[in-house]
C-alpha positions in Angstrom: 11.2 -17.9 -11.4 12.2 -15.6 -8.9 11.8 -17.1 -4.9 11.6 -15.4 -1.9 12.4 -16.7 1.4 9.0 -18.4 3.2 8.5 -16.9 6.5 5.3 -19.4 7.7 7.8 -22.4 7.0 11.4 -21.8 7.6 14.2 -23.3 5.1 11.3 -23.3 2.2 10.9 -20.8 -0.6 7.7 -19.3 -2.3 7.5 -18.2 -5.7 7.4 -14.2 -6.0 5.0 -12.7 -8.3 7.1 -10.7 -11.2 4.8 -7.8 -11.0 5.2 -7.1 -7.5 7.9 -5.1 -6.4 10.6 -5.3 -3.5 10.7 -2.8 -1.1 14.2 -2.6 0.6 12.9 -1.5 4.3 16.7 -1.0 5.3 16.8 1.9 2.1 13.1 3.4 2.5 12.1 6.4 4.7 9.0 8.1 5.3 8.0 11.7 5.4 4.3 11.9 6.9 2.5 15.5 7.3 -0.1 14.5 9.9 -0.4 12.8 13.2 1.7 9.6 12.5 5.4 9.5 13.4 6.0 5.6 13.4 5.5 3.0 10.7 5.8 -0.3 10.4 6.4 -3.0 7.4 6.8 -6.3 8.6 7.6 -6.0 11.8 10.7 -3.3 11.0 10.3 0.3 11.9 10.7 2.6 9.1 13.1 5.3 9.7 10.9 9.1 9.6 12.6 12.3 8.3 11.1 16.0 7.9 12.6 16.3 4.4 14.2 15.0 1.6 15.3 15.7 -2.3 13.2 13.9 -4.6 14.1 14.8 -8.2 16.6 17.4 -7.6 13.6 19.6 -5.3 13.4 19.3 -1.3 10.4 18.4 -0.2 9.2 19.5 3.1 6.9 17.9 5.6 5.4 21.1 6.6 5.0 21.8 2.7 7.2 24.9 2.7 8.9 26.4 0.3 11.7 28.5 1.9 14.2 25.7 2.3 13.7 24.7 -0.7 14.4 28.3 -2.1 17.5 29.1 0.1 19.0 25.9 -1.1 18.9 26.9 -4.3 19.9 30.4 -4.2 22.9 29.3 -3.1 23.2 26.6 -5.5 22.8 29.8 -7.6 25.7 31.3 -6.0 27.9 28.4 -6.6 27.1 28.8 -10.0 28.2 32.1 -10.7 31.3 31.6 -8.8 32.4 29.0 -11.0 31.9 31.6 -14.0 34.4 34.1 -12.6 37.1 33.5 -15.2 34.6 33.6 -18.2 32.7 37.0 -16.6 36.2 38.6 -15.7 37.7 38.3 -19.3 37.8 41.7 -21.4 37.2 40.3 -24.4 33.5 39.3 -23.8 31.1 41.8 -24.0 28.7 42.9 -21.7 25.5 41.7 -23.3 27.0 38.1 -24.0 28.0 38.4 -20.1 24.2 38.6 -19.5 22.9 36.1 -22.0 25.5 33.9 -20.3 24.3 34.2 -16.3 20.7 33.9 -17.9 21.5 30.7 -19.5 23.6 29.1 -17.2 23.0 30.5 -13.5 19.4 31.7 -13.7 17.7 28.0 -15.1 20.0 26.6 -11.8 18.2 29.0 -9.7 14.6 28.5 -11.5 14.4 24.2 -11.5 11.0 23.4 -9.7 9.9 26.9 -9.6 6.6 26.0 -10.5 6.1 24.5 -7.7 6.9 27.1 -5.0 5.2 29.1 -2.7 7.1 32.6 -2.4 6.3 34.2 0.6 7.5 38.5 0.9 10.6 37.6 2.5 11.3 34.8 -0.2 10.9 37.7 -2.8 13.6 39.6 -1.4 16.3 37.2 -0.9 15.1 36.1 -5.2 15.8 40.1 -5.7 19.1 40.3 -3.9 20.2 37.0 -5.4 19.3 38.8 -8.7 21.5 42.6 -7.7 24.3 40.2 -6.3 24.8 39.3 -9.0 24.7 41.4 -11.7 27.1 43.8 -9.2 29.1 40.1 -9.3 29.4 40.9 -13.2 30.4 44.7 -13.1 32.5 44.3 -10.3 30.8 46.7 -8.6 31.8 46.3 -4.7 29.4 46.1 -2.1 31.1 49.4 -0.3 30.7 51.0 -3.5 27.7 53.1 -3.5 25.3 52.6 -6.6 21.7 51.9 -6.3 20.0 49.3 -7.6 18.4 51.6 -9.9 21.3 52.2 -11.7 22.8 48.6 -11.6 19.8 47.6 -13.6 19.7 50.0 -15.7 23.1 49.9 -17.1 22.6 45.8 -17.5 19.2 46.4 -19.3 17.9 42.8 -18.6 14.5 43.3 -19.4 12.2 40.6 -17.3 13.5 40.3 -13.9 14.3 36.8 -11.9 11.3 36.8 -9.7 9.7 37.5 -13.2 10.9 34.9 -15.1 9.9 32.7 -12.4 6.6 33.9 -12.1 6.0 33.1 -15.9 6.9 29.7 -15.4 4.3 29.2 -12.7 1.5 30.4 -14.9 2.5 28.6 -17.3 2.3 25.2 -15.2 -1.2 26.7 -14.0 -2.4 27.2 -17.7 -1.2 23.7 -18.3 -2.6 22.1 -15.1 -6.0 24.2 -15.9 -6.5 22.5 -19.5 -5.8 19.3 -18.7 -9.5 17.4 -18.3 -9.5 15.7 -14.8 -6.4 15.9 -12.5 -6.2 15.6 -9.0 -3.8 18.6 -9.6 -6.2 20.5 -11.3 -8.8 19.4 -8.7 -6.5 20.9 -6.1 -5.5 24.1 -7.8 -9.3 25.3 -8.5 -10.5 24.0 -4.7 -13.9 22.6 -6.6 -15.3 19.8 -5.4 -19.0 18.5 -6.5 -22.0 18.1 -4.2 -23.3 19.3 -1.7 -23.3 20.1 1.8 -25.9 20.6 4.4 -26.8 23.8 6.0 -25.5 24.8 9.5 
């Protein structure tokens, strides 16, 4: 049986419950969304942070998705530049290159997009990123006077990146609505049982 130091009796050990998790206070950080600015556990101050990365997605204290969207678009640009040697090859056809971008770049950007709150500025950033990818694929310089429509017509992608993100969000919403009882469903639908008094 594991033993822990006994603070009430120095020098003695007390048995630890096998099912209680140990908390490393030096490694633990907290993020609050309310008025709480400091937190103590066993007399030690916890470090408060404004954002942290959890399962590959950045979560901020204000709940804004713009930081995560910008971060994902930067990761997508990095993934696109890593494919330069493949995309510049003349042995690969254009439809194959489009499929490579859709399979290896867009999923990097769309990771975790089901929970994003997308604003108008974010939509513009997503559309600009997609067109940057297609122009890089076609090797069209930014100085060339070509319209976005002509680029999209040449690529003939079908569903846009923003459309794919919307599809993922709708799939996730359908998944939540089909569940019996869950906190996520209650939050999404905004239904609270009972009545309130008038006034």
